[in-house]
C-alpha positions as CSV (number, residue, x, y, z in Angstrom):
1,M,0.0,-0.1,0.1
2,A,2.9,2.4,0.9
3,C,4.3,1.5,-2.5
4,R,1.4,2.3,-4.5
5,S,0.6,5.6,-2.3
6,L,4.5,6.6,-3.4
7,A,3.6,5.8,-6.8
8,L,0.3,7.9,-7.0
9,L,2.5,10.9,-5.6
10,L,4.9,10.2,-8.3
11,V,2.3,10.3,-11.0
12,A,0.8,13.4,-9.5
13,G,4.3,15.1,-9.7
14,L,4.6,14.3,-13.2
15,A,1.3,15.3,-14.4
16,L,2.0,18.7,-12.2
17,A,5.4,19.0,-14.0
18,G,3.8,18.4,-17.6
19,V,1.4,21.0,-16.6
20,M,4.3,23.4,-16.0
21,G,6.3,22.7,-18.8
22,Q,9.2,21.0,-17.0
23,P,8.8,17.2,-16.9
24,S,12.3,16.5,-17.1
25,E,13.2,18.2,-14.1
26,L,11.4,15.4,-11.9
27,L,12.5,12.8,-14.2
28,N,16.0,13.6,-13.4
29,Q,15.3,12.9,-10.0
30,L,14.7,9.3,-10.6
31,G,17.3,6.8,-10.8
32,A,18.4,5.7,-14.2
33,A,17.4,2.5,-15.3
34,T,20.5,-0.1,-14.4
35,P,21.9,-2.1,-17.1
36,G,20.8,-5.3,-17.3
37,S,17.3,-4.5,-15.7
38,L,14.8,-3.8,-18.2
39,T,15.1,-3.6,-22.1
40,T,12.4,-1.6,-23.9
41,A,11.6,-1.1,-27.5
42,I,9.0,1.3,-28.8
43,Y,7.0,0.9,-32.5
44,F,4.4,3.3,-33.9
45,P,2.3,0.7,-35.9
46,E,0.0,3.3,-37.7
47,H,3.1,5.9,-38.3
48,P,6.2,3.4,-39.0
49,T,7.9,6.3,-40.9
50,K,7.6,8.6,-37.7
51,Q,5.4,11.1,-39.9
52,F,3.1,12.4,-37.3
53,P,-0.2,14.3,-38.8
54,A,-1.0,17.3,-36.7
55,G,-4.2,17.0,-34.6
56,D,-3.8,13.2,-35.0
57,V,-3.7,10.7,-32.2
58,I,-0.2,8.5,-32.2
59,T,-0.3,5.1,-31.0
60,A,2.6,3.7,-29.5
61,V,3.4,0.2,-28.7
62,I,6.1,-0.4,-25.6
63,S,7.5,-3.6,-25.3
64,A,9.5,-4.0,-21.9
65,H,11.3,-7.2,-20.9
66,N,12.5,-7.5,-17.4
67,D,16.1,-9.2,-17.5
68,A,16.6,-9.0,-14.0
69,S,16.0,-11.5,-11.2
70,K,13.2,-9.5,-9.3
71,A,9.9,-7.9,-10.3
72,Y,9.3,-4.5,-11.4
73,N,6.4,-2.7,-11.4
74,L,5.6,-0.6,-14.6
75,T,4.1,2.7,-13.1
76,A,3.5,5.1,-16.1
77,V,4.6,6.6,-19.4
78,V,5.4,10.2,-19.9
79,A,6.3,11.8,-23.5
80,S,7.0,15.2,-24.7
81,L,7.4,17.2,-28.0
82,N,10.5,19.1,-27.9
83,S,13.0,21.5,-30.2
84,P,15.1,19.4,-32.3
85,M,17.6,21.9,-31.6
86,D,17.1,22.4,-27.9
87,F,16.0,19.3,-26.1
88,N,15.1,21.4,-22.9
89,M,12.8,23.7,-25.0
90,Y,9.4,21.8,-24.8
91,I,6.7,22.6,-27.6
92,Q,4.3,20.1,-26.1
93,N,3.9,18.2,-22.9
94,F,1.5,14.9,-23.8
95,T,-0.6,13.2,-21.4
96,H,0.8,10.9,-19.2
97,Q,-0.9,7.4,-18.8
98,V,-0.7,5.1,-15.6
99,F,-0.5,1.4,-15.7
100,F,0.9,0.1,-12.2
101,K,1.3,-3.3,-14.1
102,E,3.7,-5.8,-12.2
103,L,6.2,-7.4,-14.5
104,P,7.8,-10.4,-13.1
105,A,11.3,-11.4,-13.6
106,G,12.5,-12.8,-16.7
107,Q,8.8,-11.7,-18.4
108,E,7.8,-9.5,-21.1
109,V,4.9,-7.4,-21.5
110,S,3.4,-4.7,-24.0
111,L,2.1,-1.3,-23.3
112,E,-0.1,0.8,-25.8
113,Y,0.4,4.4,-24.9
114,K,-1.3,7.3,-26.9
115,F,-0.8,10.7,-27.5
116,R,-1.8,13.5,-29.7
117,I,0.0,16.3,-31.7
118,A,-1.5,19.7,-31.1
119,P,-3.2,21.0,-34.5
120,Q,-1.7,24.4,-34.2
121,V,2.0,22.6,-34.3
122,P,3.7,23.5,-37.7
123,T,4.6,21.0,-40.1
124,R,8.7,20.4,-39.4
125,D,10.8,18.3,-38.0
126,F,10.7,17.8,-33.8
127,S,12.1,15.7,-31.3
128,V,10.0,13.2,-29.5
129,A,11.0,12.1,-26.0
130,V,9.0,8.9,-24.4
131,H,10.0,7.8,-20.7
132,L,8.6,4.5,-18.9
133,V,8.7,5.1,-15.3
134,Y,9.2,1.9,-13.1
135,E,9.5,0.8,-9.4
136,D,11.4,-2.0,-7.6
137,V,8.3,-4.1,-6.1
138,G,10.5,-4.9,-3.1
139,N,11.8,-1.8,-2.6
140,P,10.2,1.6,-3.1
141,S,12.7,3.2,-5.6
142,F,11.6,4.6,-8.8
143,F,13.5,4.8,-12.1
144,S,13.2,6.2,-15.6
145,S,14.0,4.6,-19.0
146,T,13.9,6.4,-22.0
147,V,12.2,4.5,-24.6
148,F,12.3,6.6,-27.5
149,N,14.5,9.9,-28.1
150,G,14.4,10.9,-31.7
151,T,13.5,13.3,-34.7
152,V,10.0,12.8,-35.8
153,E,8.4,14.8,-38.9
154,I,5.0,16.6,-38.3
155,V,3.1,16.6,-41.3
156,E,-0.1,17.9,-42.4
157,K,-3.5,16.0,-41.8
158,P,-4.9,14.7,-45.1
159,R,-8.2,15.8,-45.9
160,L,-11.0,13.4,-46.7
161,V,-12.5,15.7,-49.5
162,D,-10.1,17.9,-51.6
163,T,-11.9,20.7,-52.3
164,E,-9.2,22.6,-54.4
165,G,-8.8,19.6,-56.4
166,I,-12.6,19.3,-57.1
167,F,-12.7,22.9,-58.1
168,M,-10.1,22.8,-60.3
169,G,-11.5,19.6,-62.1
170,I,-14.8,21.7,-62.7
171,M,-12.8,24.6,-64.2
172,I,-10.7,22.3,-66.3
173,A,-13.9,20.4,-67.5
174,G,-15.8,23.6,-68.0
175,T,-12.9,25.4,-70.2
176,V,-12.7,21.9,-72.5
177,G,-16.4,22.1,-72.8
178,L,-16.4,26.0,-74.1
179,I,-13.1,25.3,-76.3
180,S,-15.0,22.1,-77.6
181,Y,-18.3,24.1,-78.3
182,W,-16.5,27.1,-80.0
183,A,-14.6,24.6,-82.3
184,F,-17.5,23.0,-83.4
185,S,-19.7,25.8,-84.1
186,N,-16.9,27.5,-86.1
187,A,-16.6,24.3,-88.1
188,G,-20.2,24.2,-88.9
189,D,-20.4,27.7,-89.8
190,K,-17.6,27.3,-92.4
191,F,-18.4,23.9,-93.8
192,G,-21.7,22.7,-92.8
193,M,-24.1,25.4,-93.8
194,K,-22.3,26.1,-97.3
195,K,-22.5,22.4,-98.2
196,A,-26.1,22.5,-97.2
197,A,-27.0,25.5,-99.4
198,S,-24.9,23.8,-102.5
199,K,-26.9,20.9,-102.0
200,K,-30.2,22.9,-102.0
201,K,-29.5,24.8,-105.3
202,V,-28.5,21.7,-107.1
203,R,-31.8,20.0,-106.0
204,S,-33.8,22.9,-107.2
205,E,-32.1,23.1,-110.7
206,A,-32.3,19.6,-110.9
207,V,-36.3,19.6,-110.4
208,A,-36.5,22.2,-112.9
209,F,-34.6,20.7,-115.5
210,D,-36.5,17.5,-115.2
211,E,-40.1,18.8,-115.2
212,D,-40.3,19.0,-119.1
213,E,-39.0,15.6,-119.6
214,W,-41.5,14.4,-117.0
215,V,-44.7,15.6,-119.1
216,K,-43.3,15.0,-122.6
217,G,-45.7,13.0,-124.6
218,T,-48.6,13.2,-122.3
219,P,-51.9,14.6,-123.2
220,Y,-50.8,17.5,-121.3
221,D,-48.0,18.3,-123.6
222,V,-50.1,17.8,-126.4
223,D,-52.8,20.5,-125.4
224,R,-49.9,22.6,-124.3
225,R,-48.3,22.6,-127.8
226,R,-51.7,23.1,-129.7
227,R,-52.2,26.2,-127.4
228,A,-48.7,27.3,-128.1
229,A,-49.2,27.1,-132.2
230,A,-52.6,28.7,-131.9
231,A,-51.2,31.5,-129.8
232,T,-48.1,31.9,-132.7
233,K,-50.7,32.0,-135.5
234,S,-53.0,34.6,-134.1
235,T,-50.0,36.8,-133.6
236,K,-48.7,36.5,-137.3
237,Q,-52.3,37.7,-138.3
């Protein structure tokens, strides 16, 4: 019970330090992980290239193996976003996560830790530090193991709908449509209407030419010739 109370006080101190922007001051007061006690590794399953979108929740899977001959209590995980040029310059302190998970000697366990990059963080390289706080079960001594301390790239969060791309596509389609309509209209004015007029003229001339041939030899043609001859005779008289 006493160990758990001390752990709660430690977590409260880490939370307060995170709010005040100086979590490293309390972490520095913890004992460093002794060689051969705990082996840790970290993996970002959704962002294996360490490109973190601003505003996204990042999932980290922390693997811890107890190499010692005694049990440890995995107390909490704390992390921060720091300037790549000055590690002591904190950009954002991520939410700490409490576990209180006992890890027997020779055993291994995986912990899932989630943190969120603030949306207003600019897109550029930053340094991320992740620390695992644990304690000796038989002796209320706390230690801090740096699980990750490396450079990550903050990128822009992908948009579900690219409105700029859609607008550009509509503009291109509209422009192509107008050009096609203009070209088709000009082609019709230059070729289509003249050909239609030419065909119409030839058709009318053909009808006028075929009319005399069509009535030739019919009673109408005989009567027409008779009237024409009578008209010529009366003119001579």
